[in-house]
Structures are given as C-alpha cells and as structure tokens.
C-alpha positions as CSV (number, residue, x, y, z in Angstrom):
1,M,60.8,-16.2,37.7
2,S,57.7,-17.1,39.7
3,K,55.4,-19.9,39.1
4,N,52.6,-17.5,38.4
5,F,54.6,-15.7,35.8
6,L,55.3,-19.0,34.1
7,S,51.6,-20.1,34.0
8,I,50.6,-16.8,32.7
9,A,53.4,-16.7,30.0
10,I,52.5,-20.2,28.8
11,S,48.9,-19.5,28.4
12,T,49.4,-16.2,26.7
13,A,51.9,-17.6,24.3
14,S,49.6,-20.5,23.3
15,S,46.5,-18.2,22.9
16,T,45.1,-16.9,19.6
17,P,44.6,-13.2,19.0
18,R,40.9,-12.2,19.1
19,G,39.6,-10.6,16.1
20,Y,41.5,-12.9,13.6
21,P,41.1,-16.5,12.6
22,G,39.0,-18.3,15.2
23,C,38.0,-15.2,17.0
24,S,34.6,-14.9,18.9
25,N,33.9,-11.4,17.5
26,V,33.6,-12.2,13.9
27,S,30.6,-10.4,12.8
28,S,29.3,-12.9,10.3
29,P,30.4,-16.6,10.5
30,L,28.5,-17.4,7.6
31,T,29.8,-14.9,5.1
32,P,33.5,-14.1,6.3
33,R,33.9,-10.3,6.1
34,R,36.5,-7.9,6.4
35,T,37.7,-7.2,10.0
36,P,36.5,-3.9,11.3
37,R,38.9,-1.3,10.7
38,H,39.4,0.9,13.8
39,E,42.5,2.4,15.2
40,S,42.2,0.3,18.4
41,F,42.1,-2.9,16.3
42,V,45.4,-2.5,14.6
43,R,46.9,-2.9,18.0
44,S,46.5,-6.8,18.7
45,N,43.8,-7.6,21.2
46,H,46.2,-10.3,22.2
47,E,48.8,-7.8,23.2
48,S,46.3,-5.8,25.4
49,D,45.1,-9.2,26.9
50,R,48.7,-9.9,27.9
51,A,49.3,-6.4,29.3
52,Q,46.1,-6.9,31.4
53,L,47.2,-10.3,32.7
54,L,50.6,-8.9,33.8
55,S,49.3,-5.8,35.4
56,P,49.7,-5.4,39.2
57,R,45.9,-4.8,39.6
58,Y,45.1,-8.0,37.9
59,S,47.1,-10.1,40.4
60,K,45.1,-8.7,43.3
61,L,41.6,-9.7,41.7
62,S,39.7,-12.7,43.1
63,P,39.6,-15.9,40.9
64,K,36.0,-15.3,39.9
65,I,36.7,-11.9,38.6
66,K,39.8,-13.1,36.8
67,R,37.7,-15.6,34.9
68,Q,35.3,-13.0,33.9
69,H,38.1,-11.0,32.2
70,Q,39.8,-13.9,30.6
71,P,40.1,-13.6,26.8
72,E,37.0,-15.1,25.1
73,R,37.7,-18.6,23.6
74,L,35.8,-20.4,20.9
75,K,34.5,-23.9,21.7
76,S,34.6,-25.0,18.2
77,P,37.0,-28.1,17.4
78,Y,37.5,-26.4,13.9
79,R,38.5,-23.1,15.0
80,D,42.2,-23.5,14.1
81,Q,41.3,-25.1,10.8
82,I,39.1,-22.3,9.3
83,S,40.8,-20.4,6.6
84,W,39.5,-16.8,6.5
85,D,41.6,-15.8,3.6
86,S,39.6,-18.2,1.3
87,S,36.0,-19.0,0.8
88,T,36.6,-22.6,2.0
89,T,37.0,-24.5,5.2
90,T,38.9,-27.5,5.9
91,T,37.8,-29.8,8.8
92,P,40.3,-32.2,10.6
93,S,39.0,-35.1,8.5
94,G,40.2,-33.3,5.3
95,Q,36.6,-32.3,4.1
96,T,36.7,-29.1,2.3
97,F,33.5,-26.9,2.0
98,F,32.1,-23.4,1.7
99,P,31.4,-22.3,5.4
100,C,27.9,-21.1,4.7
101,S,25.8,-24.1,5.3
102,P,24.4,-24.6,8.9
103,A,24.5,-28.3,8.5
104,L,28.3,-28.0,8.1
105,L,29.2,-25.3,10.6
106,T,29.6,-26.0,14.2
107,P,26.5,-25.0,16.3
108,F,28.1,-22.0,18.0
109,L,28.3,-20.2,14.7
110,I,24.5,-20.0,14.5
111,Q,23.8,-19.7,18.2
112,D,26.4,-17.2,19.2
113,V,26.0,-14.4,16.5
114,P,26.7,-11.2,18.2
115,H,23.7,-9.0,19.0
116,S,23.8,-5.4,20.0
117,A,20.5,-5.4,22.0
118,S,19.8,-7.0,25.4
119,D,17.3,-9.7,25.7
120,D,14.7,-7.4,27.0
121,N,14.7,-5.4,23.8
122,K,14.7,-8.4,21.4
123,L,11.6,-9.5,19.5
124,G,9.6,-12.5,20.4
125,T,7.2,-14.2,18.1
126,F,4.3,-11.7,18.9
127,S,6.7,-8.7,18.3
128,A,8.0,-10.2,15.0
129,I,4.4,-10.8,13.7
130,N,3.6,-7.0,14.7
131,I,6.7,-5.7,13.0
132,I,5.8,-7.6,9.8
133,L,2.2,-6.3,10.1
134,G,3.3,-2.9,11.0
135,K,5.5,-2.4,7.9
136,T,3.2,-4.3,5.5
137,I,-0.3,-2.9,6.5
138,G,0.3,0.9,5.9
139,V,-1.9,3.3,3.9
140,G,-1.6,1.2,0.8
141,I,-4.8,-0.6,1.3
142,Y,-6.8,2.5,1.8
143,S,-5.3,4.3,-1.2
144,V,-4.0,1.9,-3.8
145,P,-7.4,-0.1,-4.6
146,S,-8.7,2.7,-6.7
147,S,-5.5,3.0,-8.9
148,I,-5.4,-0.8,-9.3
149,F,-9.1,-0.9,-10.5
150,T,-8.5,1.9,-12.8
151,D,-5.5,-0.1,-14.4
152,V,-7.2,-3.4,-14.8
153,G,-10.7,-2.0,-15.7
154,S,-12.8,-4.7,-14.0
155,V,-13.7,-6.0,-10.6
156,G,-12.8,-9.7,-11.4
157,M,-9.2,-8.7,-12.6
158,A,-8.7,-6.3,-9.7
159,L,-9.5,-9.2,-7.2
160,I,-7.3,-11.6,-9.3
161,A,-4.4,-9.0,-9.1
162,W,-4.7,-9.1,-5.3
163,I,-4.9,-13.0,-5.3
164,L,-1.8,-13.2,-7.6
165,G,0.0,-10.8,-5.4
166,A,-0.7,-13.0,-2.3
167,V,0.4,-16.2,-4.1
168,I,3.7,-14.4,-5.3
169,S,4.3,-13.1,-1.8
170,F,4.0,-16.5,-0.3
171,C,6.3,-18.0,-3.0
172,G,8.7,-15.1,-2.0
173,L,8.2,-15.8,1.8
174,A,9.4,-19.4,1.1
175,V,12.6,-18.1,-0.5
176,Y,13.2,-15.8,2.5
177,L,12.4,-18.5,5.1
178,D,15.1,-20.7,3.4
179,L,17.7,-18.0,3.3
180,G,16.9,-16.4,6.6
181,T,16.8,-19.6,8.7
182,A,20.1,-20.7,7.1
183,M,21.8,-17.3,7.8
184,P,20.0,-15.9,10.9
185,K,21.6,-12.4,10.8
186,S,20.3,-8.8,10.3
187,G,20.7,-7.4,6.9
188,G,18.2,-9.4,4.8
189,E,19.0,-9.2,1.1
190,K,22.4,-7.9,1.8
191,V,23.6,-11.0,3.7
192,Y,22.0,-13.3,1.1
193,L,23.4,-11.4,-1.9
194,E,27.0,-11.4,-0.5
195,R,26.7,-15.1,0.1
196,I,25.4,-15.9,-3.5
197,F,27.5,-13.5,-5.5
198,R,30.8,-13.6,-4.0
199,K,32.5,-12.1,-7.2
200,P,32.8,-9.3,-8.1
201,K,33.1,-8.7,-4.3
202,Y,30.6,-6.3,-2.8
203,L,29.0,-5.4,-6.1
204,T,25.6,-6.7,-5.3
205,S,26.0,-5.1,-1.9
206,C,26.5,-1.8,-3.2
207,I,23.5,-2.2,-5.6
208,F,21.3,-3.2,-2.7
209,M,22.7,-0.4,-0.7
210,A,21.7,2.2,-3.4
211,Y,18.1,0.9,-3.1
212,V,18.0,0.8,0.5
213,V,19.4,4.2,1.2
214,L,17.8,6.0,-1.7
215,L,14.3,4.2,-1.8
216,G,14.1,2.8,1.6
217,F,12.2,5.9,2.8
218,S,9.0,6.4,4.6
219,T,7.8,9.1,2.5
220,P,4.5,7.8,1.0
221,N,3.2,7.0,4.4
222,C,4.3,10.4,5.8
223,I,2.6,12.3,2.9
224,V,-0.6,10.5,3.4
225,L,-0.6,11.0,7.0
226,G,-0.1,14.7,6.5
227,E,-3.0,14.9,4.1
228,Y,-5.4,13.2,6.4
229,A,-4.2,15.2,9.4
230,M,-5.1,18.4,7.4
231,Y,-8.3,16.8,6.5
232,A,-9.3,16.0,10.1
233,L,-8.4,19.4,11.2
234,G,-10.5,21.0,8.5
235,V,-7.4,23.0,7.2
236,E,-7.0,23.6,3.5
237,Q,-4.0,21.6,2.2
238,N,-1.0,23.4,0.7
239,R,2.5,22.5,-0.1
240,W,4.1,23.2,3.3
241,N,1.5,22.2,5.9
242,V,1.1,18.7,4.7
243,R,4.9,18.4,4.5
244,S,5.4,19.9,7.9
245,V,3.2,17.2,9.3
246,A,4.9,14.5,7.4
247,V,8.4,15.6,8.7
248,L,7.0,15.8,12.3
249,A,5.8,12.2,11.9
250,I,9.0,10.6,10.7
251,T,10.9,12.7,13.4
252,A,8.8,11.5,16.2
253,A,9.0,7.8,15.2
254,C,12.9,8.0,14.8
255,T,13.3,9.8,18.1
256,V,11.1,7.2,20.0
257,H,13.3,4.2,18.5
258,A,16.6,6.1,19.3
259,R,15.8,7.3,23.0
260,A,13.3,4.6,24.1
261,P,13.7,1.2,22.1
262,R,11.5,-0.6,24.4
263,L,8.8,1.9,24.0
264,G,9.2,1.9,20.3
265,L,8.7,-1.9,20.3
266,C,5.6,-1.4,22.4
267,M,4.2,1.2,20.0
268,I,4.7,-1.2,17.1
269,N,2.9,-4.1,18.9
270,V,0.0,-1.8,19.9
271,L,-0.4,-0.1,16.5
272,G,-0.2,-3.6,14.8
273,V,-3.1,-4.7,16.8
274,I,-5.0,-1.5,16.1
275,K,-4.4,-2.0,12.4
276,L,-6.0,-5.5,12.3
277,M,-8.9,-4.0,14.3
278,I,-9.4,-1.3,11.7
279,I,-9.4,-3.9,8.9
280,L,-11.8,-6.0,10.8
281,T,-14.0,-3.2,11.2
282,I,-14.1,-2.5,7.5
283,I,-14.6,-6.1,6.6
284,I,-17.6,-6.3,9.1
285,A,-19.1,-3.1,7.9
286,G,-18.9,-4.3,4.4
287,I,-20.7,-7.4,5.0
288,A,-23.3,-5.3,6.9
289,A,-23.6,-3.0,4.1
290,V,-25.0,-5.7,1.8
291,F,-28.1,-6.1,4.1
292,S,-28.6,-2.3,5.0
293,Q,-30.0,0.7,3.3
294,N,-26.4,2.1,2.9
295,G,-25.8,-0.6,0.4
296,L,-29.0,0.1,-1.6
297,S,-29.1,2.1,-4.8
298,K,-31.2,5.2,-5.0
299,D,-34.3,3.5,-6.7
300,H,-33.9,0.6,-4.0
301,Q,-34.2,-2.2,-6.6
302,S,-30.6,-3.6,-6.2
303,T,-27.7,-3.5,-3.9
304,T,-24.3,-2.0,-4.7
305,F,-22.9,-5.6,-4.0
306,S,-25.1,-7.2,-6.6
307,R,-24.3,-4.5,-9.3
308,N,-20.5,-4.6,-8.7
309,F,-20.6,-8.4,-8.9
310,T,-22.5,-8.8,-11.9
311,D,-20.3,-9.6,-15.1
312,V,-17.1,-9.1,-13.0
313,F,-14.9,-9.2,-16.0
314,A,-16.6,-6.6,-18.0
315,S,-14.4,-3.7,-19.4
316,S,-11.2,-5.7,-18.5
317,S,-7.9,-4.1,-19.8
318,T,-6.2,-5.8,-22.7
319,Q,-2.8,-4.1,-22.1
320,P,0.0,-6.1,-20.4
321,Y,1.5,-2.7,-19.1
322,A,-1.7,-2.1,-17.1
323,Y,-1.6,-5.5,-15.5
324,A,2.1,-5.3,-14.6
325,T,1.6,-1.9,-13.1
326,A,-1.3,-2.9,-11.0
327,L,0.6,-6.1,-9.9
328,L,3.5,-3.9,-8.9
329,K,1.2,-1.9,-6.8
330,V,-0.3,-4.9,-5.2
331,L,3.1,-6.3,-4.4
332,Y,4.1,-2.8,-2.9
333,C,1.2,-3.4,-0.4
334,F,2.6,-6.7,0.3
335,R,6.2,-5.5,0.7
336,G,7.3,-6.1,4.3
337,Y,6.7,-9.7,4.7
338,N,10.5,-10.1,4.9
339,T,10.9,-7.4,7.5
340,A,11.8,-10.0,10.2
341,N,14.7,-11.1,8.0
342,Q,16.3,-7.7,8.2
343,V,16.4,-7.6,12.0
344,L,17.1,-11.3,12.9
345,S,20.0,-10.4,15.1
346,E,17.3,-8.6,17.2
347,V,15.1,-11.6,17.4
348,R,15.1,-14.2,20.2
349,K,15.6,-17.7,18.9
350,P,15.7,-16.3,15.4
351,V,15.1,-19.6,13.4
352,K,12.2,-20.8,15.4
353,T,10.6,-17.2,15.6
354,L,11.0,-16.6,11.9
355,R,9.4,-19.9,10.7
356,T,6.4,-19.1,13.0
357,A,5.9,-15.3,12.8
358,A,6.4,-14.7,9.0
359,P,3.8,-17.2,7.7
360,V,1.3,-16.2,10.3
361,A,1.8,-12.5,9.5
362,L,1.6,-12.9,5.8
363,F,-1.6,-15.1,6.0
364,L,-3.3,-12.4,8.1
365,V,-2.3,-9.7,5.5
366,S,-3.4,-11.6,2.5
367,G,-6.9,-12.3,4.2
368,A,-7.2,-8.8,5.3
369,Y,-6.4,-7.4,1.9
370,L,-8.6,-9.6,0.0
371,L,-11.6,-9.1,2.3
372,T,-11.1,-5.4,2.5
373,N,-11.3,-5.1,-1.3
374,I,-14.5,-7.2,-1.2
375,A,-15.8,-4.8,1.5
376,Y,-15.1,-1.8,-0.7
377,L,-17.1,-3.5,-3.6
378,C,-20.0,-4.2,-1.1
379,A,-20.6,-0.4,-0.3
380,V,-19.0,1.8,-3.1
381,E,-20.0,1.9,-6.7
382,K,-17.4,0.9,-9.4
383,S,-17.5,4.6,-10.8
384,D,-16.9,5.9,-7.4
385,I,-14.0,3.5,-6.8
386,A,-12.4,4.5,-10.1
387,S,-12.6,8.2,-9.3
388,S,-11.9,8.3,-5.8
389,G,-8.1,8.2,-6.0
390,V,-6.4,7.7,-2.6
391,V,-9.6,8.3,-0.7
392,V,-11.5,5.2,-1.6
393,A,-11.8,4.3,2.0
394,G,-13.4,7.8,2.6
395,H,-16.2,7.0,0.2
396,F,-16.8,3.6,2.0
397,F,-17.0,5.1,5.5
398,R,-19.3,7.9,4.2
399,N,-21.5,5.3,2.5
400,V,-21.6,3.0,5.5
401,F,-21.5,5.2,8.5
402,G,-22.7,8.6,7.3
403,D,-20.8,11.9,6.6
404,F,-19.9,12.7,10.1
405,V,-18.1,9.5,10.8
406,G,-16.5,9.4,7.3
407,E,-15.0,12.9,7.8
408,H,-13.9,12.6,11.4
409,L,-13.3,8.9,12.3
410,L,-11.7,7.9,9.0
411,P,-8.7,10.3,9.2
412,I,-7.9,9.2,12.7
413,L,-7.8,5.6,11.5
414,I,-5.7,6.3,8.6
415,I,-3.2,8.4,10.7
416,L,-2.7,5.6,13.2
417,S,-2.1,3.0,10.3
418,A,0.3,5.3,8.5
419,F,2.2,6.1,11.8
420,G,2.4,2.4,12.6
421,S,4.0,1.7,9.1
422,I,6.3,4.6,9.7
423,A,7.4,3.2,13.1
424,A,7.9,-0.4,11.8
425,T,9.8,0.7,8.6
426,S,12.0,3.0,10.7
427,F,12.9,0.2,13.1
428,A,13.8,-2.2,10.4
429,Q,15.6,0.4,8.1
430,A,18.0,1.5,10.7
431,R,19.4,-2.0,11.4
432,V,19.9,-2.6,7.6
433,N,21.8,0.9,7.4
434,Q,24.0,-0.3,10.2
435,E,24.8,-3.6,8.5
436,L,25.8,-1.7,5.3
437,A,27.9,0.6,7.3
438,K,29.7,-2.2,9.1
439,E,31.0,-3.3,5.6
440,D,32.2,0.2,5.0
441,L,29.8,0.4,2.1
442,I,28.4,3.8,3.1
443,P,30.6,6.9,3.3
444,V,31.5,7.9,6.9
445,S,30.8,4.3,7.8
446,H,32.3,4.3,11.3
447,F,29.7,7.0,12.3
448,W,26.6,5.2,10.7
449,A,27.6,1.9,12.2
450,S,28.0,3.2,15.6
451,N,25.5,3.1,18.4
452,W,26.4,6.6,19.4
453,P,25.1,8.5,21.5
454,W,22.5,6.4,23.4
455,G,23.6,2.8,22.9
456,T,20.9,2.4,20.2
457,P,21.0,2.4,16.3
458,A,20.4,6.3,16.5
459,T,22.7,6.9,13.5
460,G,21.0,4.4,11.3
461,L,17.8,6.0,12.2
462,F,19.1,9.4,11.5
463,L,20.3,8.2,7.9
464,H,16.6,6.9,7.4
465,W,15.3,10.2,8.7
466,L,17.6,12.2,6.4
467,V,16.6,10.5,3.2
468,S,12.9,10.5,4.2
469,V,12.8,14.2,4.9
470,S,14.8,15.1,1.7
471,V,12.1,13.2,-0.4
472,I,9.3,14.9,1.5
473,I,10.6,18.4,0.9
474,V,12.4,18.4,-2.3
475,P,10.0,17.2,-5.0
476,P,7.7,19.9,-6.5
477,P,4.0,20.2,-5.5
478,G,1.6,17.6,-6.9
479,E,0.4,14.0,-6.5
480,I,3.5,12.0,-6.2
481,Y,2.2,9.0,-4.1
482,A,1.4,6.6,-6.9
483,F,4.6,7.4,-8.7
484,L,6.7,6.8,-5.5
485,V,4.8,3.5,-4.9
486,T,5.7,2.1,-8.3
487,L,9.1,3.6,-8.2
488,G,9.9,1.9,-4.9
489,A,8.4,-1.4,-6.1
490,Y,10.3,-1.8,-9.3
491,P,13.8,-2.3,-7.9
492,V,12.3,-4.9,-5.4
493,S,11.5,-7.1,-8.4
494,V,15.0,-6.7,-9.7
495,I,16.5,-7.7,-6.4
496,S,14.0,-10.4,-6.0
497,I,15.3,-12.0,-9.2
498,L,18.8,-12.1,-8.1
499,V,17.9,-13.6,-4.7
500,S,15.5,-16.2,-6.1
501,A,17.9,-17.2,-8.9
502,G,20.7,-17.4,-6.5
503,L,18.8,-19.6,-4.2
504,L,18.1,-21.9,-7.1
505,Y,21.9,-22.1,-7.6
506,L,22.6,-22.9,-4.0
507,Q,20.0,-25.6,-3.9
508,R,21.1,-27.2,-7.3
509,S,24.8,-26.9,-7.0
510,P,26.6,-30.0,-5.2
511,R,29.7,-27.9,-4.5
512,E,27.7,-25.5,-2.3
513,K,26.4,-28.2,-0.1
514,W,23.4,-25.9,0.9
515,Q,21.0,-26.9,3.5
516,S,18.5,-24.9,5.3
517,P,16.3,-25.6,8.4
518,A,13.2,-24.4,6.1
519,P,14.1,-25.4,2.6
520,A,11.9,-23.6,-0.1
521,P,10.1,-25.9,-2.6
522,T,11.6,-25.5,-6.1
523,F,8.2,-24.6,-7.6
524,A,7.8,-21.7,-5.1
525,V,11.2,-20.4,-6.0
526,V,10.6,-20.8,-9.8
527,I,7.2,-19.1,-9.6
528,F,8.6,-16.1,-7.6
529,L,11.5,-15.9,-10.1
530,L,9.2,-15.8,-13.2
531,A,6.8,-13.5,-11.6
532,N,9.4,-10.9,-11.0
533,I,11.1,-11.4,-14.4
534,A,7.6,-10.5,-15.9
535,L,7.3,-7.6,-13.7
536,V,10.7,-6.2,-14.8
537,I,10.2,-6.7,-18.5
538,V,6.6,-5.8,-19.1
539,P,6.5,-2.1,-17.9
540,W,8.9,-1.3,-20.8
541,I,6.2,-2.3,-23.3
542,P,4.4,1.0,-24.4
543,P,0.7,1.0,-23.4
544,V,-2.0,2.3,-25.6
545,D,-2.8,6.0,-25.1
546,G,-5.6,6.4,-22.5
547,S,-5.1,3.1,-20.8
548,R,-3.1,4.3,-18.0
549,S,-4.5,5.6,-14.6
550,D,-1.7,8.3,-14.5
551,S,-0.6,9.8,-17.5
552,R,1.4,12.8,-16.1
553,F,4.7,10.9,-16.3
554,P,6.0,8.9,-19.3
555,Y,5.2,5.3,-19.2
556,Y,8.9,4.3,-18.8
557,A,9.4,6.9,-15.9
558,Y,9.4,4.3,-13.0
559,P,11.2,1.5,-14.4
560,A,13.8,3.7,-15.8
561,G,14.1,5.6,-12.4
562,G,14.3,2.1,-10.7
563,I,17.1,1.0,-13.1
564,I,19.0,4.3,-12.6
565,I,19.0,4.0,-8.8
566,L,20.3,0.4,-9.0
567,A,22.9,1.3,-11.7
568,S,24.1,4.3,-9.3
569,G,25.0,1.4,-6.9
570,A,27.1,-0.2,-9.4
571,V,28.8,3.0,-10.3
572,Y,29.4,3.8,-6.7
573,W,30.9,0.3,-6.3
574,T,33.6,1.2,-9.1
575,W,34.6,4.2,-7.0
576,W,34.3,2.4,-3.7
577,R,36.5,-0.5,-5.0
578,R,39.2,1.8,-6.5
579,V,39.5,4.4,-3.7
580,K,38.4,2.5,-0.7
581,G,40.2,-0.5,-1.9
582,L,43.6,1.1,-1.7
583,W,43.0,2.4,1.7
584,M,41.8,-1.0,2.9
585,D,44.8,-2.8,1.4
586,L,47.0,-0.4,3.3
587,E,45.1,-1.3,6.4
588,D,45.4,-4.9,5.8
589,R,49.2,-4.6,5.3
590,I,49.3,-2.8,8.7
591,I,47.4,-5.5,10.3
592,R,49.4,-8.2,8.7
593,N,52.5,-6.5,9.9
594,A,51.3,-6.3,13.4
595,L,50.4,-9.9,13.4
596,S,53.8,-11.0,12.2
597,Q,55.4,-8.9,14.8
598,Q,53.1,-10.5,17.3
599,E,54.1,-13.9,16.1
600,L,57.8,-13.1,16.5
601,L,56.9,-11.8,20.1
602,D,55.1,-15.0,20.9
603,Q,58.0,-17.1,19.6
604,S,60.4,-15.2,21.8
605,W,58.1,-15.8,24.9
606,K,58.1,-19.5,24.1
607,K,61.8,-19.5,24.0
608,E,62.1,-17.7,27.2
609,V,59.6,-20.0,28.8
610,T,61.6,-23.0,27.6
611,R,64.9,-21.6,28.9
612,I,63.5,-20.9,32.3
613,R,61.9,-24.3,32.7
614,S,65.1,-26.0,31.6
C-alpha cells in the first residue's frame, strides 16, 4: 500500500458522516429536526466522500481544488457531544442543557445557518423595513376605518381602538424580537411553536400550517385591487371582471418573485416608499383641509374638523362584541410587523437587522395609521365615514381635491398600495410554505420544499398562488372583504396566545436556560397575552341586534370559522402522525441500518490500516 492510500484511509475512517450528529447541513441547530428523507440521503454521504477521495480523477487534482472538495467539518468543540436523539446537550464539562439558547450554543450554530439565497438577494435593513411596510400597509387603512367607526360608534373610541392596536402590536413586536433574535431562522411562529411545545411533537406545527396554508392568502388585497381597477377604467363591476383582475395581480407578483427575485425585492422597496408617500400626502391634505374651503360646511359656520371633534365620545357603543370586532380589524391592519421573522434566513446579519428594522417599521406604521384616521376626520363628515364602506378614502379625496382627482387619482394609489402588499405577502408566504414542507408537514412535501425549476422558492409561491386564486374564485358574489379580514385575524390571536404564553414559560423556567439578544419585558408579554385572550373570548358573546356593522353573517361566524380552520390542523396531525409516522419510522430504520453497516465498514478499515502499519 502507498503512503497516499494510508493517509486517505486514516482520515476517512476517523471522519464523521455528514448529515448526522455533528453535521454541517442540519437545517435547524436550535430545534433539532428529522433529517431530510431523500433517496440520495439513505446512502451515507460519508461513503460518497470516500469514493470521491479514492477515485483516479481526484488524485490528479491540484491541492487547492482538493481542499475545496474535502468533506465539510464543524469547528464546534462540542460536535461529538451533541445528542440528536434527545432534547438535551452535554458539554465536555458535564453540563446538560436544552440546545436552544444562543448563550449556550457555540457561535457557529447562529452564524452558519444555511441560506438558500445568495448575498446579493438577501435583505438588508432598508429592504427589511420595506418588506414589513409592504405587508402591513395594504388597503386596510383605506377601507377598514369606516367599519371600525360603525362598530364603536364614536370618533373618540375609534381613535382609541387604533391607539390600542398600536400598543398591542408593539408588545407583540417585543415578543417576536425576543424569539426571532434567539432563533434567527425562517419560519416565524412555526419555529417558535416547535421550540416551545415539543410534545406532542409537531402538533402546533400542523395547527400553524393549517392557518398559514388556508388563511395566508392575498385575496382581500387582490379583490380590492380588482374593484378599484374597474372603477378607474369606468367599467361596471361584475363577478368575473373584478376576479379576473384579482387573479392577474397575484399571478404577476408570484411570477416576478419566482423568475426574477432581485427585481421582486426592488419592487417591494419601491412600492414601500410609494406607500409612505401616499400616506404622507393624505396626512398633509387633511391638515390643509382644516384651513380650506373643502373643510367647511355648507353654511360656512364651522369646519368638518370642529364638528367631528366636538363631544368625541358621543354615541359610543356599549357592546363588548363591537369593541372586540373593531380591535381585531385594527390588528389585522397591523398584521405584518413580524414579517421579517418569517424570512430571517434571507436577511443579512439577521439579529442586528431585525432589532433595527422591525421597531422602525412599526413606528412608521403606527404614526401613519393614527394620523391618516385624523386626516379623514378633518375632511369627511362622520355620517359619510359611517356609510362609505370600503371607499372612505374616496370621500376624502373628493372632498379635498375635487371629483376629478377623487375618481382618477385615488384608484391608482389604491392599486399601487394593494399590489405592494400582495408582493410583500407573497415573498414572505413562500418562505414559510417551504419551511413547513421541509418538515414534511405538507402533502407532497418534497415538491413544495424544492427550489425547482429556477433555483427560487417557486413551488412555495405556487402554493400561495393556488390558495389565493381558489379563495378569489370559489366564494359566491357579494361583499366578503370585511368577513375575510375578521376571519383571517381571529386565528392570529389564538396563535399569539400560544407564542406569548410559551415565551413566558421559557423566561421563567430555570431548566430552559433561555437567553435572547433582545429579551422582551415581562409586562409587554403579559399585555400581549391578555389582549389576545380577550380578543378570542369576547367575539363569542352575543351582541344586541342592530349593533353590528355587518349582519349578513351570524355573529359567531368568524370566530367559529377560525377555530374550525385551526382544528383542521389538529385533525390533520392525527392522520399525519399515524400514516406519515409509519413511513418515517421505516425510513429511520433504513438509515440506522445504513449507519450501522457504515460503522462496521469503518472498523474494518481501521483494522486494515493497523495491520498495514504494523
């Protein structure tokens, strides 16, 4: 035997198979997950490495190229002590802990999380701010204020609802900053729920999957975009022309992200800036309306502003159901402040970027929403706001700029804002779909988790497109926007309860040894938890007849619908655990058998090397 053969054999026999304990391609070092089940993985990567090292072609390569093709090695001094068959880790000093706290993990576990995108396609701070703004500021601020005002009955309570929504959102942001900086990985709530609720395994992941797949659609924004497109073209709206434009909008957004991801990021950035400019224009126009003829009443004795802000709490509702529904609609408009948490694997320097981008974006959104509602009240009468429905912004633009601008400029602004929200939602939703598929939680998971065919999350985008288009086409004709808003907001409160209560447990339990670069204050976690508990319970209290803004559906329709969707995830989990579990156990046995055979082969190699050297 040659000396080269001996060196190769010794290095190969002493190496550790990649893809197993101590491997560099573990998808989540913070929540150890089942190894990807692919046919190529059953054959040990270690075996393929040895075949490569012994091939004639390899011996002819230069030393530099050989080093590039060497099997990857972890630099962690604990790699051989990590037990991936249990939820604990033992260090050389004998300390046992749960391998989920950044302070106790070696630095490479945080820094070397695998990313699918190149550095050029990753999000910086500016892009992270814009993707949060893009998903948060959609058409809600132009269409929801009328419904909220009708629910609560007075100017003062409507503004308080928006302020409470901002406070609750900031408390929620503190929760997500704590969890996101401790576990900087794409997936958002899926990652956090898996870390918090380890038993029953994958139950919370399946519940979250049901919400994400079934309610993570862009349908409300698409429908409003279609309506305003018909309005701008002067075409009478019917069932199919509005829905055709809505389908075209979601198709265009998903296609851009799938074929040209850099263009998609640029589109999100540009539309995010345009959204803020539109909001700023409304705010300035509202202030100007106070001092202009457009803000005066017909008798020119008082301004709209003075009438609207006189006795601001008059006619306030006394129904808890009305306030809970209004607050859910407000929180729906704020939904999106945790968008960056869902795509952290696509972010450069995720911990630093998240701590900067998320608070800045939410501060801009909160100020924009509150000032925009005040601007509406400066130029639109209360009676018009209550009766305007989703076109309250249309009344504002007509009163301030005249009929021509209100009929031609407003639809363009709404279309741009809606499409920006669709683009941002599609970008984030595709990544969450892929993370769920990587856990085999979605049927045909190998397809949905792949980057086929263009090296982008096209399959995750296709799943988002498929659900959105189905919800656009299937429902019968009628105004379904408000119902979809509340239906989509209710499960968010349920998931928020699980996340915030779980974070309290992590912070208070000594055995968890939880540490985070951005720890959430306890009072913020408690406020977020209690607010969402109230929002889950109160909608089940029957309201007084005539006190609801929309009586076409039973009062319990949206909370019951939200619970049914979440429960469907639990039902799916029972099937998934039984049927999928049998198949995964079989694969595990195959893998363990391959490993045991590999270990025997390694031992035979060691004996052969020892015999030759002696």
